[in-house]
C-alpha positions, 0 to 999 in steps of 0.5 A: 552423476545424477546427484551432480546434475541436480546439484548444478541445477539447484545451485543458482536457485539457492545462491539467488535466495541467499542473495535476497536482501531483507527490507522491513518485515519481509515475509517470504512464503507467506500470503499477506493479509489485512490482519498482518498489515494491521499488526505491523501498522500498529508499531509504525503508528506508535513509532513514526506518527504518535511517538513513544511515551515517557516512562510510567505514562501511556497513551491510547489510540484506535485503529480500524483496518479498512481494506486490503486489495484483492492483490494484497499489494495495498491495504488501508488502515484508519487511525485516531488518537484523541490524546495526541490529536492525530488521525489519518489513513495509513497505506500499507504497501507490500510486494516487489519494489525496485532499488533503482538508485543503488543496485537496480534489483527488485526485492520483496518487502513492505512499507507504510505511507501516512496521510493525515485526515486532511491529506487523505480526504484530499486524495480520496476526493481527487480520485473520486472527482477524476473518476466522475468527471472523466468517466467518458474519457476513461471508458472511450478507449480501453487501455489507451486513455490514461490519466495520471497525477502526483499527490504528495510523493506518490504517482497515480495512474488511472485507466480501464483495462481491456476486460473493462476493469478500472485500474488505479495504480500507485507508484511510491518508493519503488512500489507499483501496486494496484488499488482496485476500483471497488477497493477504492470506493469501499475504503472511501466509504469506510474512512468517511464512516470512521471519521463520523464515529469519533 
């Protein structure tokens, strides 16, 4: 009788795990890391940004993982290929996302969003300008005053939480991730420094 009861309790858990869909490079039971994101980011950069090389040819490119958020939901990678004349910032999104158009269910997975250098600088300077120009508005009523804007196909929400931590949320492709204030500024500085190196 005990075995039957345990079986009935565990059956929904087993059935649900069998029902999970796999999107991208899904990694159940693993903590996401910047190293893993860089590893997967290289393939994305080759296939989606630089393009594969013809037989008997090769190309060189550089990447520099800039930062992963503390929540490990978002990472940023600088890339540069002088040969292909391509450079930019790759956002790595990881976590739960919604498939509202089809099933309305949530799944775990990862995706990448590419911004070339001009787009990346435009986004970084837009966020930086809002944070500087609207600091008193954001600070005035914590968790009440919000600022949002669209950039490319991403939606950004900026606000200050009750515990006085500034939040930058990014909604993209079903993902809802946080880019912490400190992570944003460190990404900004590292990206600008990487651009100066080349």
